[in-house]
PDB file with one MODEL, atoms N, CA, C and O in Angstrom:
MODEL        1
ATOM      1  N   MET A   1     -14.603  -2.366  19.864  1.00  0.00           N
ATOM      2  CA  MET A   1     -13.444  -2.977  19.838  1.00  0.00           C
ATOM      3  C   MET A   1     -12.621  -2.759  21.189  1.00  0.00           C
ATOM      4  O   MET A   1     -12.318  -1.658  21.649  1.00  0.00           O
ATOM      5  N   ARG A   2     -12.335  -3.908  21.699  1.00  0.00           N
ATOM      6  CA  ARG A   2     -11.669  -3.909  23.016  1.00  0.00           C
ATOM      7  C   ARG A   2     -10.233  -3.423  22.892  1.00  0.00           C
ATOM      8  O   ARG A   2      -9.802  -2.613  23.713  1.00  0.00           O
ATOM      9  N   GLU A   3      -9.469  -3.883  21.895  1.00  0.00           N
ATOM     10  CA  GLU A   3      -8.101  -3.512  21.726  1.00  0.00           C
ATOM     11  C   GLU A   3      -8.091  -2.853  20.343  1.00  0.00           C
ATOM     12  O   GLU A   3      -8.756  -3.279  19.399  1.00  0.00           O
ATOM     13  N   ARG A   4      -7.311  -1.811  20.292  1.00  0.00           N
ATOM     14  CA  ARG A   4      -7.126  -1.086  18.976  1.00  0.00           C
ATOM     15  C   ARG A   4      -5.655  -1.102  18.591  1.00  0.00           C
ATOM     16  O   ARG A   4      -4.776  -0.725  19.365  1.00  0.00           O
ATOM     17  N   PRO A   5      -5.415  -1.569  17.318  1.00  0.00           N
ATOM     18  CA  PRO A   5      -3.946  -1.734  16.944  1.00  0.00           C
ATOM     19  C   PRO A   5      -3.449  -0.278  16.648  1.00  0.00           C
ATOM     20  O   PRO A   5      -4.252   0.579  16.277  1.00  0.00           O
ATOM     21  N   ASP A   6      -2.109  -0.006  16.818  1.00  0.00           N
ATOM     22  CA  ASP A   6      -1.548   1.163  16.445  1.00  0.00           C
ATOM     23  C   ASP A   6      -1.493   1.256  14.919  1.00  0.00           C
ATOM     24  O   ASP A   6      -1.728   2.342  14.389  1.00  0.00           O
ATOM     25  N   TRP A   7      -1.217   0.251  14.232  1.00  0.00           N
ATOM     26  CA  TRP A   7      -0.963   0.230  12.807  1.00  0.00           C
ATOM     27  C   TRP A   7      -1.635  -1.190  12.294  1.00  0.00           C
ATOM     28  O   TRP A   7      -1.833  -2.170  13.012  1.00  0.00           O
ATOM     29  N   ILE A   8      -1.914  -1.085  11.003  1.00  0.00           N
ATOM     30  CA  ILE A   8      -2.312  -2.158  10.174  1.00  0.00           C
ATOM     31  C   ILE A   8      -1.361  -2.377   9.133  1.00  0.00           C
ATOM     32  O   ILE A   8      -1.234  -1.462   8.318  1.00  0.00           O
ATOM     33  N   VAL A   9      -0.642  -3.444   8.991  1.00  0.00           N
ATOM     34  CA  VAL A   9       0.243  -3.757   7.823  1.00  0.00           C
ATOM     35  C   VAL A   9      -0.479  -4.735   6.842  1.00  0.00           C
ATOM     36  O   VAL A   9      -1.028  -5.773   7.213  1.00  0.00           O
ATOM     37  N   VAL A  10      -0.427  -4.336   5.673  1.00  0.00           N
ATOM     38  CA  VAL A  10      -0.981  -5.150   4.632  1.00  0.00           C
ATOM     39  C   VAL A  10       0.106  -5.449   3.569  1.00  0.00           C
ATOM     40  O   VAL A  10       0.913  -4.590   3.213  1.00  0.00           O
ATOM     41  N   VAL A  11       0.084  -6.710   3.080  1.00  0.00           N
ATOM     42  CA  VAL A  11       1.084  -7.165   2.137  1.00  0.00           C
ATOM     43  C   VAL A  11       0.390  -7.600   0.808  1.00  0.00           C
ATOM     44  O   VAL A  11      -0.712  -8.146   0.754  1.00  0.00           O
ATOM     45  N   GLY A  12       1.202  -7.279  -0.284  1.00  0.00           N
ATOM     46  CA  GLY A  12       0.876  -7.798  -1.480  1.00  0.00           C
ATOM     47  C   GLY A  12      -0.271  -7.130  -2.277  1.00  0.00           C
ATOM     48  O   GLY A  12      -0.452  -5.923  -2.121  1.00  0.00           O
ATOM     49  N   ASP A  13      -1.106  -7.881  -3.173  1.00  0.00           N
ATOM     50  CA  ASP A  13      -2.039  -7.221  -4.055  1.00  0.00           C
ATOM     51  C   ASP A  13      -3.308  -8.091  -4.144  1.00  0.00           C
ATOM     52  O   ASP A  13      -3.994  -8.005  -5.163  1.00  0.00           O
ATOM     53  N   VAL A  14      -3.637  -8.854  -3.229  1.00  0.00           N
ATOM     54  CA  VAL A  14      -4.714  -9.716  -3.313  1.00  0.00           C
ATOM     55  C   VAL A  14      -5.937  -9.030  -2.688  1.00  0.00           C
ATOM     56  O   VAL A  14      -5.811  -7.976  -2.065  1.00  0.00           O
ATOM     57  N   ASN A  15      -7.129  -9.639  -2.859  1.00  0.00           N
ATOM     58  CA  ASN A  15      -8.422  -8.867  -2.349  1.00  0.00           C
ATOM     59  C   ASN A  15      -8.373  -8.443  -0.885  1.00  0.00           C
ATOM     60  O   ASN A  15      -8.745  -7.346  -0.467  1.00  0.00           O
ATOM     61  N   SER A  16      -7.857  -9.469  -0.131  1.00  0.00           N
ATOM     62  CA  SER A  16      -7.776  -9.267   1.309  1.00  0.00           C
ATOM     63  C   SER A  16      -6.805  -8.131   1.693  1.00  0.00           C
ATOM     64  O   SER A  16      -6.930  -7.529   2.759  1.00  0.00           O
ATOM     65  N   THR A  17      -5.791  -7.841   0.759  1.00  0.00           N
ATOM     66  CA  THR A  17      -4.906  -6.723   1.082  1.00  0.00           C
ATOM     67  C   THR A  17      -5.730  -5.342   0.916  1.00  0.00           C
ATOM     68  O   THR A  17      -5.631  -4.412   1.717  1.00  0.00           O
ATOM     69  N   ALA A  18      -6.429  -5.333  -0.054  1.00  0.00           N
ATOM     70  CA  ALA A  18      -7.169  -4.041  -0.269  1.00  0.00           C
ATOM     71  C   ALA A  18      -8.442  -4.002   0.769  1.00  0.00           C
ATOM     72  O   ALA A  18      -8.854  -2.921   1.188  1.00  0.00           O
ATOM     73  N   ALA A  19      -8.974  -5.117   1.116  1.00  0.00           N
ATOM     74  CA  ALA A  19     -10.045  -5.039   2.115  1.00  0.00           C
ATOM     75  C   ALA A  19      -9.400  -4.626   3.573  1.00  0.00           C
ATOM     76  O   ALA A  19     -10.018  -3.851   4.303  1.00  0.00           O
ATOM     77  N   CYS A  20      -8.223  -5.138   3.936  1.00  0.00           N
ATOM     78  CA  CYS A  20      -7.794  -4.740   5.225  1.00  0.00           C
ATOM     79  C   CYS A  20      -7.405  -3.322   5.218  1.00  0.00           C
ATOM     80  O   CYS A  20      -7.591  -2.642   6.227  1.00  0.00           O
ATOM     81  N   ALA A  21      -6.801  -2.754   4.000  1.00  0.00           N
ATOM     82  CA  ALA A  21      -6.486  -1.358   4.032  1.00  0.00           C
ATOM     83  C   ALA A  21      -7.761  -0.458   4.085  1.00  0.00           C
ATOM     84  O   ALA A  21      -7.707   0.670   4.574  1.00  0.00           O
ATOM     85  N   MET A  22      -8.881  -0.973   3.582  1.00  0.00           N
ATOM     86  CA  MET A  22     -10.170  -0.298   3.780  1.00  0.00           C
ATOM     87  C   MET A  22     -10.648  -0.185   5.121  1.00  0.00           C
ATOM     88  O   MET A  22     -11.075   0.863   5.607  1.00  0.00           O
ATOM     89  N   VAL A  23     -10.564  -1.350   5.746  1.00  0.00           N
ATOM     90  CA  VAL A  23     -10.819  -1.463   7.221  1.00  0.00           C
ATOM     91  C   VAL A  23     -10.098  -0.393   8.026  1.00  0.00           C
ATOM     92  O   VAL A  23     -10.680   0.327   8.837  1.00  0.00           O
ATOM     93  N   GLY A  24      -8.870  -0.331   7.771  1.00  0.00           N
ATOM     94  CA  GLY A  24      -8.053   0.678   8.494  1.00  0.00           C
ATOM     95  C   GLY A  24      -8.565   2.100   8.253  1.00  0.00           C
ATOM     96  O   GLY A  24      -8.718   2.876   9.196  1.00  0.00           O
ATOM     97  N   ALA A  25      -8.809   2.412   7.084  1.00  0.00           N
ATOM     98  CA  ALA A  25      -9.278   3.702   6.670  1.00  0.00           C
ATOM     99  C   ALA A  25     -10.529   4.064   7.351  1.00  0.00           C
ATOM    100  O   ALA A  25     -10.655   5.132   7.950  1.00  0.00           O
ATOM    101  N   LYS A  26     -11.505   3.128   7.257  1.00  0.00           N
ATOM    102  CA  LYS A  26     -12.741   3.320   7.839  1.00  0.00           C
ATOM    103  C   LYS A  26     -12.733   3.415   9.413  1.00  0.00           C
ATOM    104  O   LYS A  26     -13.529   4.144  10.006  1.00  0.00           O
ATOM    105  N   LEU A  27     -11.859   2.696  10.013  1.00  0.00           N
ATOM    106  CA  LEU A  27     -11.731   2.764  11.502  1.00  0.00           C
ATOM    107  C   LEU A  27     -10.724   3.799  12.048  1.00  0.00           C
ATOM    108  O   LEU A  27     -10.529   3.918  13.258  1.00  0.00           O
ATOM    109  N   TRP A  28     -10.067   4.571  11.081  1.00  0.00           N
ATOM    110  CA  TRP A  28      -9.032   5.557  11.348  1.00  0.00           C
ATOM    111  C   TRP A  28      -7.826   4.892  12.139  1.00  0.00           C
ATOM    112  O   TRP A  28      -7.268   5.411  13.106  1.00  0.00           O
ATOM    113  N   ILE A  29      -7.530   3.736  11.613  1.00  0.00           N
ATOM    114  CA  ILE A  29      -6.334   3.126  12.083  1.00  0.00           C
ATOM    115  C   ILE A  29      -5.426   3.242  10.892  1.00  0.00           C
ATOM    116  O   ILE A  29      -5.808   2.931   9.764  1.00  0.00           O
ATOM    117  N   PRO A  30      -4.159   3.716  11.167  1.00  0.00           N
ATOM    118  CA  PRO A  30      -3.091   3.971  10.046  1.00  0.00           C
ATOM    119  C   PRO A  30      -2.708   2.628   9.533  1.00  0.00           C
ATOM    120  O   PRO A  30      -2.505   1.650  10.253  1.00  0.00           O
ATOM    121  N   ALA A  31      -2.622   2.652   8.219  1.00  0.00           N
ATOM    122  CA  ALA A  31      -2.171   1.361   7.488  1.00  0.00           C
ATOM    123  C   ALA A  31      -0.866   1.670   6.744  1.00  0.00           C
ATOM    124  O   ALA A  31      -0.550   2.791   6.347  1.00  0.00           O
ATOM    125  N   ILE A  32      -0.120   0.515   6.594  1.00  0.00           N
ATOM    126  CA  ILE A  32       1.172   0.429   5.991  1.00  0.00           C
ATOM    127  C   ILE A  32       0.994  -0.534   4.893  1.00  0.00           C
ATOM    128  O   ILE A  32       0.432  -1.587   5.193  1.00  0.00           O
ATOM    129  N   HIS A  33       1.387  -0.358   3.623  1.00  0.00           N
ATOM    130  CA  HIS A  33       1.486  -1.298   2.505  1.00  0.00           C
ATOM    131  C   HIS A  33       2.862  -1.687   2.301  1.00  0.00           C
ATOM    132  O   HIS A  33       3.704  -0.869   1.930  1.00  0.00           O
ATOM    133  N   LEU A  34       3.145  -2.987   2.543  1.00  0.00           N
ATOM    134  CA  LEU A  34       4.373  -3.555   2.296  1.00  0.00           C
ATOM    135  C   LEU A  34       4.221  -4.060   0.873  1.00  0.00           C
ATOM    136  O   LEU A  34       3.190  -4.651   0.548  1.00  0.00           O
ATOM    137  N   GLU A  35       5.276  -3.837  -0.048  1.00  0.00           N
ATOM    138  CA  GLU A  35       5.281  -4.063  -1.508  1.00  0.00           C
ATOM    139  C   GLU A  35       4.511  -2.983  -2.319  1.00  0.00           C
ATOM    140  O   GLU A  35       3.976  -3.197  -3.407  1.00  0.00           O
ATOM    141  N   ALA A  36       4.519  -1.865  -1.696  1.00  0.00           N
ATOM    142  CA  ALA A  36       3.736  -0.770  -2.527  1.00  0.00           C
ATOM    143  C   ALA A  36       4.579  -0.395  -3.722  1.00  0.00           C
ATOM    144  O   ALA A  36       5.773  -0.669  -3.841  1.00  0.00           O
ATOM    145  N   GLY A  37       3.861   0.236  -4.566  1.00  0.00           N
ATOM    146  CA  GLY A  37       4.426   0.753  -5.819  1.00  0.00           C
ATOM    147  C   GLY A  37       4.566  -0.212  -7.054  1.00  0.00           C
ATOM    148  O   GLY A  37       4.795   0.183  -8.197  1.00  0.00           O
ATOM    149  N   LEU A  38       4.415  -1.422  -6.712  1.00  0.00           N
ATOM    150  CA  LEU A  38       4.577  -2.351  -7.760  1.00  0.00           C
ATOM    151  C   LEU A  38       3.398  -2.157  -8.888  1.00  0.00           C
ATOM    152  O   LEU A  38       2.237  -1.996  -8.513  1.00  0.00           O
ATOM    153  N   ARG A  39       3.702  -2.177 -10.128  1.00  0.00           N
ATOM    154  CA  ARG A  39       2.693  -1.925 -11.050  1.00  0.00           C
ATOM    155  C   ARG A  39       2.824  -2.709 -12.381  1.00  0.00           C
ATOM    156  O   ARG A  39       3.943  -2.869 -12.868  1.00  0.00           O
ATOM    157  N   SER A  40       1.739  -3.193 -12.973  1.00  0.00           N
ATOM    158  CA  SER A  40       1.860  -3.824 -14.150  1.00  0.00           C
ATOM    159  C   SER A  40       1.333  -2.939 -15.310  1.00  0.00           C
ATOM    160  O   SER A  40       1.554  -3.214 -16.489  1.00  0.00           O
ATOM    161  N   GLY A  41       0.640  -1.885 -14.913  1.00  0.00           N
ATOM    162  CA  GLY A  41      -0.031  -1.014 -15.896  1.00  0.00           C
ATOM    163  C   GLY A  41      -1.405  -1.498 -16.591  1.00  0.00           C
ATOM    164  O   GLY A  41      -2.090  -0.786 -17.326  1.00  0.00           O
ATOM    165  N   ASP A  42      -1.671  -2.739 -16.257  1.00  0.00           N
ATOM    166  CA  ASP A  42      -2.757  -3.502 -16.858  1.00  0.00           C
ATOM    167  C   ASP A  42      -4.087  -3.323 -15.929  1.00  0.00           C
ATOM    168  O   ASP A  42      -4.238  -4.133 -15.015  1.00  0.00           O
ATOM    169  N   ARG A  43      -4.892  -2.472 -16.090  1.00  0.00           N
ATOM    170  CA  ARG A  43      -6.139  -2.333 -15.216  1.00  0.00           C
ATOM    171  C   ARG A  43      -7.186  -3.548 -15.442  1.00  0.00           C
ATOM    172  O   ARG A  43      -8.200  -3.609 -14.746  1.00  0.00           O
ATOM    173  N   ARG A  44      -6.942  -4.388 -16.312  1.00  0.00           N
ATOM    174  CA  ARG A  44      -7.795  -5.492 -16.462  1.00  0.00           C
ATOM    175  C   ARG A  44      -7.410  -6.676 -15.483  1.00  0.00           C
ATOM    176  O   ARG A  44      -8.146  -7.658 -15.386  1.00  0.00           O
ATOM    177  N   MET A  45      -6.307  -6.562 -14.806  1.00  0.00           N
ATOM    178  CA  MET A  45      -5.841  -7.377 -13.935  1.00  0.00           C
ATOM    179  C   MET A  45      -6.631  -7.062 -12.519  1.00  0.00           C
ATOM    180  O   MET A  45      -6.595  -5.890 -12.145  1.00  0.00           O
ATOM    181  N   PRO A  46      -7.199  -7.824 -11.867  1.00  0.00           N
ATOM    182  CA  PRO A  46      -7.683  -7.599 -10.541  1.00  0.00           C
ATOM    183  C   PRO A  46      -6.620  -7.121  -9.594  1.00  0.00           C
ATOM    184  O   PRO A  46      -6.841  -6.155  -8.864  1.00  0.00           O
ATOM    185  N   GLU A  47      -5.448  -7.776  -9.580  1.00  0.00           N
ATOM    186  CA  GLU A  47      -4.351  -7.413  -8.659  1.00  0.00           C
ATOM    187  C   GLU A  47      -3.949  -5.906  -8.890  1.00  0.00           C
ATOM    188  O   GLU A  47      -3.617  -5.219  -7.923  1.00  0.00           O
ATOM    189  N   GLU A  48      -3.978  -5.405 -10.127  1.00  0.00           N
ATOM    190  CA  GLU A  48      -3.614  -4.121 -10.429  1.00  0.00           C
ATOM    191  C   GLU A  48      -4.579  -3.067  -9.753  1.00  0.00           C
ATOM    192  O   GLU A  48      -4.178  -2.017  -9.253  1.00  0.00           O
ATOM    193  N   ILE A  49      -5.841  -3.455  -9.796  1.00  0.00           N
ATOM    194  CA  ILE A  49      -6.868  -2.530  -9.052  1.00  0.00           C
ATOM    195  C   ILE A  49      -6.587  -2.578  -7.627  1.00  0.00           C
ATOM    196  O   ILE A  49      -6.647  -1.557  -6.942  1.00  0.00           O
ATOM    197  N   ASN A  50      -6.263  -3.785  -7.119  1.00  0.00           N
ATOM    198  CA  ASN A  50      -5.961  -3.883  -5.658  1.00  0.00           C
ATOM    199  C   ASN A  50      -4.816  -2.961  -5.227  1.00  0.00           C
ATOM    200  O   ASN A  50      -4.824  -2.283  -4.200  1.00  0.00           O
ATOM    201  N   ARG A  51      -3.802  -3.017  -6.158  1.00  0.00           N
ATOM    202  CA  ARG A  51      -2.550  -2.050  -5.884  1.00  0.00           C
ATOM    203  C   ARG A  51      -2.944  -0.728  -5.785  1.00  0.00           C
ATOM    204  O   ARG A  51      -2.682  -0.072  -4.776  1.00  0.00           O
ATOM    205  N   LEU A  52      -3.571  -0.251  -6.763  1.00  0.00           N
ATOM    206  CA  LEU A  52      -3.950   1.101  -6.928  1.00  0.00           C
ATOM    207  C   LEU A  52      -4.867   1.561  -5.681  1.00  0.00           C
ATOM    208  O   LEU A  52      -4.624   2.610  -5.084  1.00  0.00           O
ATOM    209  N   VAL A  53      -5.775   0.840  -5.379  1.00  0.00           N
ATOM    210  CA  VAL A  53      -6.648   1.028  -4.216  1.00  0.00           C
ATOM    211  C   VAL A  53      -5.874   1.164  -2.991  1.00  0.00           C
ATOM    212  O   VAL A  53      -5.954   2.162  -2.275  1.00  0.00           O
ATOM    213  N   THR A  54      -5.110   0.144  -2.743  1.00  0.00           N
ATOM    214  CA  THR A  54      -4.343  -0.040  -1.512  1.00  0.00           C
ATOM    215  C   THR A  54      -3.343   1.107  -1.427  1.00  0.00           C
ATOM    216  O   THR A  54      -3.325   1.736  -0.369  1.00  0.00           O
ATOM    217  N   ASP A  55      -2.563   1.437  -2.337  1.00  0.00           N
ATOM    218  CA  ASP A  55      -1.567   2.495  -2.283  1.00  0.00           C
ATOM    219  C   ASP A  55      -2.245   3.759  -1.984  1.00  0.00           C
ATOM    220  O   ASP A  55      -1.728   4.562  -1.207  1.00  0.00           O
ATOM    221  N   SER A  56      -3.409   3.996  -2.571  1.00  0.00           N
ATOM    222  CA  SER A  56      -4.069   5.273  -2.418  1.00  0.00           C
ATOM    223  C   SER A  56      -4.639   5.633  -1.128  1.00  0.00           C
ATOM    224  O   SER A  56      -4.786   6.803  -0.774  1.00  0.00           O
ATOM    225  N   ILE A  57      -5.003   4.488  -0.335  1.00  0.00           N
ATOM    226  CA  ILE A  57      -5.609   4.761   1.003  1.00  0.00           C
ATOM    227  C   ILE A  57      -4.682   4.464   2.169  1.00  0.00           C
ATOM    228  O   ILE A  57      -5.070   4.736   3.306  1.00  0.00           O
ATOM    229  N   CYS A  58      -3.496   3.929   1.970  1.00  0.00           N
ATOM    230  CA  CYS A  58      -2.659   3.589   2.985  1.00  0.00           C
ATOM    231  C   CYS A  58      -1.846   4.819   3.385  1.00  0.00           C
ATOM    232  O   CYS A  58      -1.503   5.655   2.549  1.00  0.00           O
ATOM    233  N   ASP A  59      -1.554   4.910   4.654  1.00  0.00           N
ATOM    234  CA  ASP A  59      -0.781   5.990   5.208  1.00  0.00           C
ATOM    235  C   ASP A  59       0.726   6.106   4.878  1.00  0.00           C
ATOM    236  O   ASP A  59       1.304   7.161   4.617  1.00  0.00           O
ATOM    237  N   VAL A  60       1.313   4.807   4.929  1.00  0.00           N
ATOM    238  CA  VAL A  60       2.665   4.649   4.626  1.00  0.00           C
ATOM    239  C   VAL A  60       2.881   3.572   3.577  1.00  0.00           C
ATOM    240  O   VAL A  60       2.224   2.530   3.584  1.00  0.00           O
ATOM    241  N   LEU A  61       3.817   3.846   2.674  1.00  0.00           N
ATOM    242  CA  LEU A  61       4.040   2.936   1.519  1.00  0.00           C
ATOM    243  C   LEU A  61       5.547   2.368   1.550  1.00  0.00           C
ATOM    244  O   LEU A  61       6.511   3.052   1.205  1.00  0.00           O
ATOM    245  N   TRP A  62       5.635   1.096   1.982  1.00  0.00           N
ATOM    246  CA  TRP A  62       6.999   0.503   1.896  1.00  0.00           C
ATOM    247  C   TRP A  62       7.193  -0.227   0.650  1.00  0.00           C
ATOM    248  O   TRP A  62       6.582  -1.258   0.369  1.00  0.00           O
ATOM    249  N   THR A  63       8.149   0.396  -0.162  1.00  0.00           N
ATOM    250  CA  THR A  63       8.502  -0.135  -1.377  1.00  0.00           C
ATOM    251  C   THR A  63       9.707  -1.157  -1.434  1.00  0.00           C
ATOM    252  O   THR A  63      10.682  -0.976  -0.704  1.00  0.00           O
ATOM    253  N   PRO A  64       9.642  -2.225  -2.296  1.00  0.00           N
ATOM    254  CA  PRO A  64      10.688  -3.260  -2.150  1.00  0.00           C
ATOM    255  C   PRO A  64      11.902  -2.957  -2.943  1.00  0.00           C
ATOM    256  O   PRO A  64      12.927  -3.584  -2.673  1.00  0.00           O
ATOM    257  N   SER A  65      11.912  -2.045  -3.918  1.00  0.00           N
ATOM    258  CA  SER A  65      13.141  -1.684  -4.532  1.00  0.00           C
ATOM    259  C   SER A  65      13.051  -0.264  -5.241  1.00  0.00           C
ATOM    260  O   SER A  65      12.087   0.463  -5.001  1.00  0.00           O
ATOM    261  N   ARG A  66      13.970   0.094  -6.037  1.00  0.00           N
ATOM    262  CA  ARG A  66      14.062   1.403  -6.604  1.00  0.00           C
ATOM    263  C   ARG A  66      12.908   1.753  -7.559  1.00  0.00           C
ATOM    264  O   ARG A  66      12.333   2.840  -7.499  1.00  0.00           O
ATOM    265  N   THR A  67      12.618   0.866  -8.375  1.00  0.00           N
ATOM    266  CA  THR A  67      11.426   1.116  -9.428  1.00  0.00           C
ATOM    267  C   THR A  67      10.148   1.341  -8.870  1.00  0.00           C
ATOM    268  O   THR A  67       9.513   2.319  -9.264  1.00  0.00           O
ATOM    269  N   PRO A  68       9.628   0.519  -7.936  1.00  0.00           N
ATOM    270  CA  PRO A  68       8.432   0.892  -7.180  1.00  0.00           C
ATOM    271  C   PRO A  68       8.506   2.186  -6.374  1.00  0.00           C
ATOM    272  O   PRO A  68       7.498   2.869  -6.191  1.00  0.00           O
ATOM    273  N   THR A  69       9.675   2.510  -5.906  1.00  0.00           N
ATOM    274  CA  THR A  69       9.807   3.705  -5.166  1.00  0.00           C
ATOM    275  C   THR A  69       9.715   4.933  -6.104  1.00  0.00           C
ATOM    276  O   THR A  69       9.109   5.921  -5.692  1.00  0.00           O
ATOM    277  N   ARG A  70      10.266   4.941  -7.324  1.00  0.00           N
ATOM    278  CA  ARG A  70      10.134   5.937  -8.296  1.00  0.00           C
ATOM    279  C   ARG A  70       8.532   5.858  -8.702  1.00  0.00           C
ATOM    280  O   ARG A  70       7.906   6.918  -8.724  1.00  0.00           O
ATOM    281  N   THR A  71       7.963   4.809  -8.975  1.00  0.00           N
ATOM    282  CA  THR A  71       6.569   4.809  -9.350  1.00  0.00           C
ATOM    283  C   THR A  71       5.745   5.526  -8.361  1.00  0.00           C
ATOM    284  O   THR A  71       4.912   6.353  -8.731  1.00  0.00           O
ATOM    285  N   SER A  72       5.952   5.229  -7.052  1.00  0.00           N
ATOM    286  CA  SER A  72       5.160   5.899  -5.998  1.00  0.00           C
ATOM    287  C   SER A  72       5.349   7.379  -5.920  1.00  0.00           C
ATOM    288  O   SER A  72       4.426   8.188  -5.839  1.00  0.00           O
ATOM    289  N   ARG A  73       6.726   7.689  -5.953  1.00  0.00           N
ATOM    290  CA  ARG A  73       6.990   9.187  -5.930  1.00  0.00           C
ATOM    291  C   ARG A  73       6.341   9.872  -6.984  1.00  0.00           C
ATOM    292  O   ARG A  73       5.887  10.996  -6.769  1.00  0.00           O
ATOM    293  N   ALA A  74       6.235   9.322  -8.138  1.00  0.00           N
ATOM    294  CA  ALA A  74       5.697   9.910  -9.438  1.00  0.00           C
ATOM    295  C   ALA A  74       4.120  10.256  -9.105  1.00  0.00           C
ATOM    296  O   ALA A  74       3.550  11.271  -9.507  1.00  0.00           O
ATOM    297  N   ARG A  75       3.543   9.266  -8.328  1.00  0.00           N
ATOM    298  CA  ARG A  75       2.050   9.451  -8.170  1.00  0.00           C
ATOM    299  C   ARG A  75       1.622   9.897  -6.724  1.00  0.00           C
ATOM    300  O   ARG A  75       0.430  10.001  -6.434  1.00  0.00           O
ATOM    301  N   ASP A  76       2.528  10.133  -5.916  1.00  0.00           N
ATOM    302  CA  ASP A  76       2.284  10.503  -4.603  1.00  0.00           C
ATOM    303  C   ASP A  76       3.290  11.442  -3.946  1.00  0.00           C
ATOM    304  O   ASP A  76       4.284  11.840  -4.553  1.00  0.00           O
ATOM    305  N   THR A  77       2.997  11.795  -2.650  1.00  0.00           N
ATOM    306  CA  THR A  77       3.951  12.585  -1.820  1.00  0.00           C
ATOM    307  C   THR A  77       5.085  11.855  -1.342  1.00  0.00           C
ATOM    308  O   THR A  77       4.854  10.694  -1.004  1.00  0.00           O
ATOM    309  N   ALA A  78       6.137  12.230  -1.249  1.00  0.00           N
ATOM    310  CA  ALA A  78       7.401  11.456  -0.923  1.00  0.00           C
ATOM    311  C   ALA A  78       7.397  11.185   0.643  1.00  0.00           C
ATOM    312  O   ALA A  78       8.112  10.291   1.096  1.00  0.00           O
ATOM    313  N   GLU A  79       6.664  11.889   1.393  1.00  0.00           N
ATOM    314  CA  GLU A  79       6.831  11.641   2.895  1.00  0.00           C
ATOM    315  C   GLU A  79       6.002  10.327   3.290  1.00  0.00           C
ATOM    316  O   GLU A  79       6.137   9.819   4.403  1.00  0.00           O
ATOM    317  N   ARG A  80       5.209   9.848   2.402  1.00  0.00           N
ATOM    318  CA  ARG A  80       4.523   8.599   2.735  1.00  0.00           C
ATOM    319  C   ARG A  80       5.362   7.337   2.338  1.00  0.00           C
ATOM    320  O   ARG A  80       4.940   6.233   2.682  1.00  0.00           O
ATOM    321  N   ILE A  81       6.477   7.440   1.663  1.00  0.00           N
ATOM    322  CA  ILE A  81       7.065   6.434   0.872  1.00  0.00           C
ATOM    323  C   ILE A  81       8.569   6.095   1.682  1.00  0.00           C
ATOM    324  O   ILE A  81       9.333   6.991   2.039  1.00  0.00           O
ATOM    325  N   ASP A  82       8.793   4.816   1.866  1.00  0.00           N
ATOM    326  CA  ASP A  82      10.098   4.411   2.395  1.00  0.00           C
ATOM    327  C   ASP A  82      10.373   3.148   1.675  1.00  0.00           C
ATOM    328  O   ASP A  82       9.542   2.241   1.633  1.00  0.00           O
ATOM    329  N   ARG A  83      11.554   3.083   1.100  1.00  0.00           N
ATOM    330  CA  ARG A  83      12.118   1.891   0.539  1.00  0.00           C
ATOM    331  C   ARG A  83      12.682   0.953   1.652  1.00  0.00           C
ATOM    332  O   ARG A  83      13.557   1.324   2.435  1.00  0.00           O
ATOM    333  N   VAL A  84      12.120  -0.285   1.663  1.00  0.00           N
ATOM    334  CA  VAL A  84      12.581  -1.219   2.792  1.00  0.00           C
ATOM    335  C   VAL A  84      13.546  -2.387   2.399  1.00  0.00           C
ATOM    336  O   VAL A  84      13.989  -3.179   3.231  1.00  0.00           O
ATOM    337  N   ALA A  85      13.825  -2.428   1.116  1.00  0.00           N
ATOM    338  CA  ALA A  85      14.768  -3.351   0.693  1.00  0.00           C
ATOM    339  C   ALA A  85      16.138  -2.768   0.210  1.00  0.00           C
ATOM    340  O   ALA A  85      16.287  -1.551   0.094  1.00  0.00           O
ATOM    341  N   THR A  86      17.027  -3.567  -0.038  1.00  0.00           N
ATOM    342  CA  THR A  86      18.314  -3.000  -0.396  1.00  0.00           C
ATOM    343  C   THR A  86      18.476  -2.881  -1.892  1.00  0.00           C
ATOM    344  O   THR A  86      19.397  -2.185  -2.319  1.00  0.00           O
ATOM    345  N   SER A  87      17.708  -3.465  -2.678  1.00  0.00           N
ATOM    346  CA  SER A  87      17.976  -3.441  -4.118  1.00  0.00           C
ATOM    347  C   SER A  87      17.535  -2.193  -4.773  1.00  0.00           C
ATOM    348  O   SER A  87      17.701  -2.040  -5.984  1.00  0.00           O
TER     349      SER A  87
ENDMDL
END
């Protein structure tokens, strides 16, 4: 790789989100998940699996509101979590 990014920022809960987070983990490039902590609780949904995988391997979790922030803190260590929205 000629140029190496300082960070990878992934957004949402689609397959490419999880895939890019995995690339970061495998190449030792820190990854940030924007919209982290959102949960449906329904593991039959492909998006829910993508959310769980992405949040578990990203280095920083940016949550969009209070509820996802609480969800993330209940499952993880607080130092990885930052709420980036005002609601």
